[in-house]
C-alpha positions as CSV (number, residue, x, y, z in Angstrom):
1,M,-14.9,51.6,7.8
2,T,-11.9,51.1,5.4
3,E,-9.9,49.6,8.4
4,K,-12.9,47.0,9.4
5,R,-12.8,46.1,5.2
6,V,-9.1,45.4,5.7
7,V,-9.5,43.3,8.6
8,R,-12.6,41.2,7.1
9,R,-9.7,40.8,4.5
10,F,-7.2,39.7,6.5
11,R,-9.4,37.2,8.4
12,R,-10.8,35.6,4.8
13,M,-7.1,35.0,3.9
14,W,-6.6,33.3,7.2
15,L,-10.0,31.1,6.6
16,A,-8.8,30.4,3.0
17,A,-5.6,29.1,4.1
18,G,-7.3,27.0,7.0
19,V,-9.8,25.5,4.4
20,L,-6.8,24.8,2.2
21,F,-4.8,23.4,4.7
22,I,-7.8,20.9,5.8
23,I,-8.4,19.9,2.0
24,T,-4.8,18.8,1.6
25,L,-4.5,17.0,5.2
26,L,-7.4,15.1,4.3
27,F,-5.9,14.5,0.6
28,S,-2.6,13.4,2.1
29,Y,-4.6,11.0,4.6
30,W,-5.7,9.6,1.5
31,W,-2.8,9.4,-0.4
32,M,-0.9,8.0,2.7
33,G,-3.5,5.2,3.3
34,P,-4.3,4.1,6.9
35,E,-2.3,4.5,9.8
36,P,-0.4,1.5,11.0
37,P,-2.6,0.1,13.4
38,R,-1.5,-0.1,17.4
39,R,-3.2,-3.6,17.9
40,I,-4.0,-6.4,16.0
41,I,-5.8,-10.0,16.4
42,I,-3.9,-13.3,15.9
43,A,-6.2,-16.3,15.0
44,T,-4.4,-19.2,17.2
45,G,-5.8,-22.9,17.7
46,E,-7.1,-25.0,20.4
47,P,-6.1,-23.2,23.9
48,E,-3.7,-26.7,24.9
49,G,-2.4,-27.0,21.0
50,A,0.9,-25.8,19.4
51,Y,-0.8,-22.5,18.0
52,A,-1.6,-21.4,21.2
53,E,2.2,-21.4,22.2
54,I,3.2,-19.9,19.0
55,G,0.2,-17.0,19.3
56,A,1.5,-16.3,23.3
57,E,5.1,-15.8,22.0
58,F,4.1,-13.3,19.0
59,Q,2.3,-11.6,21.7
60,R,5.0,-11.4,24.2
61,R,7.6,-10.2,21.7
62,L,5.3,-7.8,19.6
63,Q,3.9,-6.1,22.6
64,K,7.6,-5.7,23.7
65,M,7.7,-3.8,20.4
66,G,5.0,-1.7,21.1
67,M,2.0,-3.5,19.5
68,R,-1.1,-4.6,21.3
69,V,-1.8,-8.1,20.4
70,E,-5.1,-10.1,21.3
71,L,-5.1,-13.5,20.9
72,H,-8.3,-15.3,19.2
73,A,-8.3,-19.0,20.1
74,S,-10.2,-21.5,17.3
75,Q,-10.9,-25.1,16.1
76,G,-7.9,-24.8,13.5
77,S,-6.6,-23.5,10.6
78,V,-10.0,-23.7,8.5
79,E,-11.8,-21.7,10.8
80,N,-8.5,-19.3,11.0
81,V,-9.1,-18.8,7.3
82,Q,-12.6,-18.0,7.8
83,L,-12.1,-15.3,10.2
84,L,-9.6,-13.8,7.8
85,L,-11.8,-13.8,5.4
86,D,-14.4,-11.9,7.6
87,K,-12.2,-9.5,8.5
88,K,-12.4,-10.8,12.2
89,V,-8.6,-11.2,12.7
90,N,-5.5,-9.7,11.4
91,V,-3.3,-12.5,11.1
92,A,-4.0,-16.1,11.2
93,L,-1.8,-19.0,11.9
94,V,-2.8,-21.6,9.1
95,Q,-1.4,-25.2,7.9
96,A,-0.5,-25.3,4.4
97,G,-2.5,-27.2,1.9
98,V,-5.5,-25.5,4.1
99,Y,-6.0,-22.5,1.8
100,S,-7.1,-24.5,-1.2
101,L,-10.2,-25.0,0.1
102,F,-10.9,-21.3,0.1
103,A,-10.4,-20.7,-3.7
104,D,-14.3,-20.3,-4.5
105,K,-14.3,-17.7,-1.3
106,D,-11.5,-15.6,-2.2
107,K,-11.7,-15.0,-5.8
108,D,-10.7,-11.6,-5.6
109,E,-7.6,-13.3,-3.8
110,R,-7.9,-10.7,-0.6
111,L,-5.4,-13.2,1.3
112,R,-1.9,-13.0,1.5
113,G,1.1,-14.9,3.0
114,L,3.6,-13.5,5.4
115,V,5.8,-16.1,6.1
116,A,6.3,-20.2,6.8
117,I,7.6,-20.1,10.4
118,Q,8.1,-24.1,11.0
119,A,7.3,-27.3,9.9
120,E,4.7,-29.6,11.3
121,P,4.7,-33.5,10.9
122,V,2.0,-35.4,10.1
123,W,1.5,-38.3,13.0
124,V,-0.6,-41.4,12.2
125,F,-1.1,-43.3,15.4
126,Y,-2.9,-46.5,15.9
127,R,-3.4,-49.6,17.8
128,G,-3.2,-53.2,17.1
129,A,-0.9,-55.2,14.5
130,P,1.8,-53.1,12.7
131,V,0.8,-51.9,9.3
132,Q,3.1,-50.9,6.3
133,H,0.8,-48.4,4.6
134,L,-2.1,-46.5,5.4
135,G,-4.7,-48.3,3.1
136,E,-4.3,-51.1,5.2
137,F,-6.6,-49.7,7.8
138,R,-9.7,-50.4,5.1
139,D,-9.3,-54.2,5.9
140,R,-11.8,-53.8,9.0
141,R,-14.0,-50.9,10.1
142,R,-11.7,-48.5,12.3
143,K,-12.4,-46.0,14.1
144,I,-10.7,-42.8,13.2
145,A,-10.2,-39.6,14.9
146,V,-8.9,-36.8,12.6
147,G,-9.0,-33.7,14.2
148,Q,-11.8,-30.9,14.9
149,K,-14.4,-30.0,12.0
150,N,-12.6,-26.9,11.4
151,S,-8.9,-27.8,11.5
152,G,-6.0,-28.4,9.4
153,T,-5.9,-31.5,10.9
154,A,-9.1,-32.8,9.7
155,V,-8.2,-31.5,5.9
156,H,-5.2,-33.2,5.7
157,A,-6.4,-36.5,7.7
158,L,-9.3,-36.8,5.3
159,A,-7.2,-36.0,1.8
160,L,-4.5,-38.8,3.0
161,L,-7.5,-41.4,3.6
162,R,-9.8,-40.6,0.4
163,A,-6.3,-40.8,-1.5
164,N,-5.9,-44.6,0.2
165,G,-9.6,-45.1,-0.6
166,I,-10.9,-44.7,2.8
167,D,-14.0,-42.7,4.0
168,G,-17.2,-43.2,5.7
169,T,-18.5,-46.3,4.2
170,N,-15.8,-48.7,5.3
171,A,-14.3,-46.5,8.6
172,D,-16.0,-44.7,11.4
173,I,-14.7,-41.2,10.9
174,V,-14.9,-38.7,14.0
175,N,-13.9,-35.1,14.7
176,L,-11.8,-34.8,18.1
177,T,-9.7,-32.4,19.8
178,M,-5.8,-33.4,20.3
179,S,-6.1,-34.1,23.8
180,E,-9.6,-36.2,23.5
181,A,-8.0,-38.2,21.0
182,A,-4.7,-38.9,22.6
183,K,-6.9,-40.0,25.6
184,Q,-9.1,-42.4,23.7
185,L,-6.3,-43.8,21.8
186,K,-4.5,-44.5,25.2
187,N,-7.5,-46.2,26.4
188,G,-8.6,-48.3,23.4
189,S,-11.5,-46.2,22.7
190,I,-10.5,-45.4,18.9
191,D,-8.2,-47.3,16.7
192,V,-6.1,-44.5,14.7
193,G,-5.4,-40.8,15.5
194,F,-4.4,-37.8,13.3
195,F,-2.1,-35.0,14.5
196,V,-0.2,-32.5,12.9
197,S,1.9,-31.1,15.7
198,S,5.5,-30.8,16.4
199,A,7.6,-33.7,18.1
200,R,8.0,-31.8,21.4
201,N,3.9,-31.4,21.8
202,H,3.5,-33.1,25.4
203,L,0.5,-35.4,23.6
204,V,2.8,-36.4,20.7
205,D,5.5,-37.5,23.2
206,E,3.1,-39.2,25.3
207,L,1.8,-41.3,22.6
208,L,5.0,-42.2,21.1
209,R,6.1,-43.7,24.7
210,C,3.0,-45.2,25.2
211,P,3.6,-49.2,24.7
212,N,0.0,-50.0,23.1
213,V,-0.2,-47.2,20.4
214,R,2.3,-47.5,17.4
215,V,3.3,-44.6,15.1
216,L,2.8,-45.3,11.3
217,G,5.8,-44.7,8.8
218,F,4.8,-43.7,5.3
219,G,6.4,-45.3,2.2
220,R,5.8,-44.3,-1.3
221,Q,6.9,-40.6,-0.6
222,L,7.4,-39.8,-4.3
223,A,3.7,-40.4,-4.6
224,Y,2.7,-38.6,-1.7
225,T,4.4,-35.5,-2.4
226,R,3.1,-35.7,-6.3
227,R,-0.6,-35.7,-4.9
228,F,-0.1,-33.3,-2.1
229,P,2.7,-30.3,-3.2
230,Y,2.6,-28.9,0.7
231,L,3.8,-32.3,1.9
232,T,7.5,-32.3,2.6
233,P,9.2,-35.8,3.3
234,V,10.8,-35.8,6.7
235,I,12.3,-38.4,9.0
236,L,12.2,-39.4,12.5
237,G,15.5,-40.6,13.2
238,E,15.9,-43.9,15.5
239,G,16.2,-43.1,19.5
240,V,15.7,-39.2,18.7
241,V,13.0,-39.3,21.0
242,D,14.5,-40.9,23.6
243,L,18.2,-42.6,23.3
244,E,17.9,-44.8,26.7
245,K,14.5,-46.5,25.7
246,D,15.2,-46.2,21.7
247,I,12.0,-44.4,20.7
248,P,11.5,-44.9,17.7
249,P,13.1,-48.4,17.4
250,Q,14.0,-47.5,13.6
251,D,13.9,-44.5,11.3
252,L,10.4,-43.4,10.4
253,K,9.7,-41.7,7.2
254,M,7.0,-39.2,7.6
255,F,5.4,-35.9,6.1
256,A,5.4,-32.8,7.4
257,T,3.1,-29.5,6.7
258,S,4.4,-25.8,7.5
259,T,2.8,-23.4,10.0
260,L,2.5,-20.3,7.7
261,L,1.2,-16.9,8.9
262,L,-1.6,-15.3,6.8
263,C,-2.9,-11.9,6.5
264,R,-5.4,-9.9,4.3
265,D,-3.9,-7.7,1.4
266,D,-4.7,-4.3,3.1
267,F,-2.7,-5.4,6.3
268,H,-0.4,-2.2,6.8
269,P,3.2,-2.8,5.4
270,Q,4.5,-1.6,8.9
271,A,2.8,-3.9,10.7
272,V,3.6,-6.3,8.4
273,E,7.3,-5.9,9.0
274,Q,6.8,-5.8,12.9
275,V,5.1,-9.6,12.6
276,L,8.1,-11.1,10.4
277,I,10.7,-9.2,13.1
278,A,9.0,-10.9,15.9
279,A,9.1,-14.3,13.6
280,R,12.8,-13.7,12.8
281,R,13.6,-13.4,16.3
282,M,11.6,-16.6,17.3
283,H,14.6,-19.5,18.0
284,P,13.0,-22.5,18.1
285,Q,14.3,-25.5,19.5
286,T,16.2,-27.9,16.9
287,P,13.5,-30.0,15.3
288,L,13.2,-33.5,16.5
289,V,12.2,-34.5,12.9
290,A,15.0,-34.0,10.4
291,N,14.1,-31.3,7.6
292,D,16.6,-29.3,5.5
293,Q,14.5,-26.5,5.5
294,T,15.5,-23.3,7.4
295,Y,12.7,-21.0,9.2
296,P,11.2,-18.4,8.6
297,T,10.7,-19.0,4.8
298,L,8.8,-18.3,1.9
299,Q,9.2,-21.7,0.7
300,G,6.3,-23.7,0.8
301,M,3.9,-21.0,0.8
302,D,0.5,-21.8,-1.1
303,V,-1.0,-18.3,-0.9
304,T,0.2,-15.1,-2.8
305,V,3.0,-13.8,-0.4
306,H,2.4,-10.2,0.9
307,D,4.9,-7.3,-1.3
308,T,6.3,-6.3,2.1
309,A,6.9,-9.6,3.4
310,Q,8.4,-10.9,-0.2
311,A,10.7,-7.5,0.5
312,Y,11.7,-7.9,3.7
313,M,12.9,-11.6,3.2
314,L,14.9,-10.5,0.2
315,S,16.1,-7.2,1.6
316,G,15.3,-6.8,5.6
317,E,13.6,-4.5,7.2
318,S,13.3,-0.8,6.0
319,L,14.9,2.2,7.4
320,A,12.4,3.3,9.4
321,T,11.8,0.2,11.1
322,K,15.8,-0.5,11.9
323,W,16.0,2.9,13.9
324,L,12.5,3.6,15.7
325,P,10.5,1.5,18.1
326,Y,7.1,0.6,16.7
327,W,5.4,3.7,18.2
328,G,8.2,5.7,16.4
329,V,7.1,4.2,13.1
330,W,3.4,5.0,13.8
331,L,4.6,8.7,15.2
332,L,6.3,9.1,11.8
333,F,3.7,8.4,9.7
334,K,1.4,10.8,11.4
335,I,4.2,13.3,11.1
336,Q,4.0,12.6,7.3
337,I,1.0,13.0,7.1
338,L,1.3,16.6,8.4
339,L,4.1,17.0,6.2
340,L,2.6,17.5,2.8
341,P,-0.3,20.1,4.1
342,F,2.6,22.4,5.7
343,L,4.9,22.0,2.8
344,L,2.2,23.2,0.3
345,V,0.0,25.4,2.6
346,W,1.7,26.7,5.7
347,L,5.3,27.0,4.5
348,P,4.3,29.2,1.4
349,F,1.6,30.8,3.6
350,F,4.0,32.1,6.4
351,R,6.6,33.1,3.5
352,I,4.1,35.4,1.8
353,L,2.5,36.6,5.1
354,P,5.4,39.0,5.8
355,F,4.8,40.7,2.3
356,V,1.1,40.4,2.9
357,Y,1.6,42.4,5.8
358,R,3.6,44.7,4.7
359,T,1.3,45.4,1.8
360,R,-1.4,46.1,4.4
361,V,0.5,48.3,6.2
362,N,1.4,50.5,3.1
363,W,-2.1,50.4,2.1
364,L,-2.9,51.9,5.3
365,L,-0.6,54.4,5.2
366,R,-1.4,55.1,1.6
367,S,-5.0,55.4,2.8
368,H,-4.1,57.7,5.8
369,Y,-1.5,59.8,3.2
370,A,-4.9,60.6,1.0
371,A,-7.2,61.6,4.2
372,L,-4.0,63.8,5.2
373,R,-3.8,65.4,1.6
374,A,-7.8,65.8,1.5
375,I,-7.5,67.6,4.8
376,E,-4.2,69.6,3.6
377,D,-6.2,71.0,0.5
378,R,-9.0,72.1,2.5
379,I,-7.1,73.8,4.7
380,E,-5.1,75.9,2.0
381,K,-8.6,77.1,0.8
382,T,-10.4,77.7,3.6
383,T,-10.6,81.5,4.6
384,S,-12.7,80.8,8.0
385,A,-11.0,80.3,11.2
386,E,-14.0,78.1,12.1
387,V,-13.9,75.8,9.7
388,L,-10.0,75.7,9.9
389,Q,-10.5,74.9,13.9
390,Q,-12.5,72.0,12.3
391,Q,-9.7,71.0,9.9
392,I,-7.5,70.8,12.7
393,K,-9.6,68.9,14.8
394,E,-10.1,66.4,11.9
395,L,-6.2,66.5,11.8
396,D,-5.9,65.3,15.7
397,N,-8.4,62.7,15.1
398,L,-6.5,61.3,12.1
399,R,-3.4,61.4,14.2
400,A,-5.2,59.4,17.1
401,L,-6.5,56.8,14.7
402,M,-3.3,56.0,13.3
403,D,-1.7,56.0,16.7
404,K,-4.0,53.3,17.7
405,V,-3.5,51.2,14.4
406,S,0.4,51.9,14.8
407,R,0.4,49.5,18.0
408,K,-0.5,46.5,15.6
409,I,2.4,47.3,13.4
410,P,5.6,45.4,13.6
411,T,8.8,47.1,14.9
412,H,10.5,46.9,11.5
413,L,7.5,48.8,9.8
414,Q,7.3,51.7,12.2
415,I,9.9,53.6,10.4
416,N,6.7,54.3,8.0
417,V,4.1,55.4,10.6
418,Y,6.9,57.6,12.2
419,Q,7.1,59.7,8.8
420,W,3.8,59.6,8.5
421,R,3.3,61.2,12.0
422,L,6.1,64.0,11.0
423,H,3.9,64.9,8.0
424,V,1.0,65.2,10.2
425,S,2.7,67.3,12.3
426,H,4.1,69.2,9.8
427,V,0.6,70.0,8.2
428,R,-0.9,70.8,11.6
429,A,2.0,73.4,12.4
430,E,0.9,74.9,9.0
431,A,-2.8,75.0,10.0
432,A,-2.0,76.4,13.3
433,D,0.0,78.8,11.6
434,R,-3.0,80.0,9.4
435,L,-5.4,79.9,12.1
436,W,-3.2,82.7,13.9
437,R,-2.7,84.3,11.0
438,I,-6.6,84.7,10.0
439,R,-7.3,85.4,13.5
440,V,-4.8,88.5,13.5
441,E,-6.2,89.5,10.4
442,Q,-9.8,89.5,11.4
443,G,-8.5,91.1,14.7
444,Q,-7.2,94.1,12.9
445,A,-10.0,94.4,10.6
446,A,-12.1,94.7,13.7
447,E,-10.1,97.1,15.0
448,A,-10.0,99.2,11.9
449,A,-14.1,99.0,11.9
450,V,-14.3,100.5,15.3
451,S,-12.0,103.5,14.7
């Protein structure tokens, strides 16, 4: 019964350690935060647009680094910001200046900027006689394409048109995709088309070479940059597009916005670093439109910059990211979660376990010594051979019980068991000697009675 109680106590000790481990593990998981994601979703843009190409490049590089990437096509920057707010994507390509439209929806400032990856010129292509300013399109009702409804192009185009007094009352404003707007400009179905894209975009290149289509050069650059801080003055140099055909025939003053990478404030820091590493390793071609800015950069960000992005752009990648692939970073995070419970629970537990086990063995020996002492006392007091024989039988049972227990005791503690067995043998030998003497005395008494 005593042995069973000891076993139960030992089991309770293991159970308590297990429960404590689970509690510490949950605390560690809460304290460390969520694990780095193995898969992310990037919102891009139109399937034929520049953002789709950028997204495909990010997908290729990040998957090579060990992160699974899905691309989410959209109508453009406005929809991409909404997708971020709705938690449907992790990262989004967004034009600078678009986030200001969502100030009311993002009152908690959950969105963060990662980096600006390239400049995107604002192109205004038109048909007809040359014009000097955007405001001249007010003279007669023009059909103006401003991009898709939820695109950054539409946001910038409508803002520029309003600043020049052009709206639905004096112009026919339509929403078209880039490819459809380029097609209708070439065939004369529309008069003006806004595009926000790289000069290397094949649609922009086609329009620059189209004889019936002109590109507007912006004057009053200082006034525009004061009204629209996210726009940067750039120049499309004479002959940059085609030296042989001298396209464009003179320097053109233009504006460019920036392509931003946005995420939510809970986007994991390790994933932020991976995206930024991919952005830094992307080697874009030399831009045709002159811009003094070097990309990627934090300049021109109109969204609060993510803390990890700020640290990365200033100091570079963390030690773990520098020396480990992404799957290694993910594994290291898992190990860190287990490290706290191990240090707080299992390490101390296994350090005291030998002491606890040794204490248990000593307790067993003490209890068996107590039993041995009790039997020895009874042996000394008894005068009956039958009772003495019963005491010897109890000694044998006690010896057998200890032999059974001793098989579970480590070798380095067996010395105490062997000492106890020597003492049992000594007590049994004395009991056997006493039994022999009692029987001899009883025999002599019987002979004397007979005679």
